[in-house]
Phi, psi and omega in degrees: 000133182293151179286128168238120188290349181280344179243134176243108184056040175079004179244135178292132184243107180299340185289326178282129172216161182304320184287337178256353185278125187235111175298144180283129176256126183284146173285135180303158183301321186293338187266138170284169183294339184252013174084006177281165177291143167279133185248127175239136178268125186235166181252338185217166175287341174292319178302318186294314183292327185268350186287128179279145181230132174291158182300134178074017179236173176229136178234144178261124174248126184240137173231106176291335181290327178269347176074025176229172169211148184236148163247116185252129183226154171233156176280171184294339173271008172093000182284119182297134174264168181298141182286131175266130178245134179231148177257147171283127185224135177289130178270120179249144188290149176294145181296135182284132175271131182266063175060034173076009187283141178239136178286157182297330179289328179292315181304307183298320179302314180289327181287321174301317178294320177298312175305314185294317179299316180293325176293323179292332176278349180089016184264182182268151180250000000 
């Protein structure tokens, strides 16, 4: 017997109607319950290319050995999207500027360079 949403265990249920019946769609395996990306650790780019991704999902593949991570996605119809590649890079703090202060030696060195450039261009010093 074919499934009929109007009947539940053989008894007509008026709560169900064709306009309110919504079939349950399962979440793809790659998505976590809170919508975060699934993270997979890999050792090579071959593993990245071979890793299957369900339709409509994105997977983050990480290789500490190679110093990279990839975002591999598919459209909702299952068509693969271009793989995005990122490199790990150490963030170093910017050098501190001391209120624009320059030492006397730095000032004299820059002044000598400026004088030399002005003489080469035929200007006054």
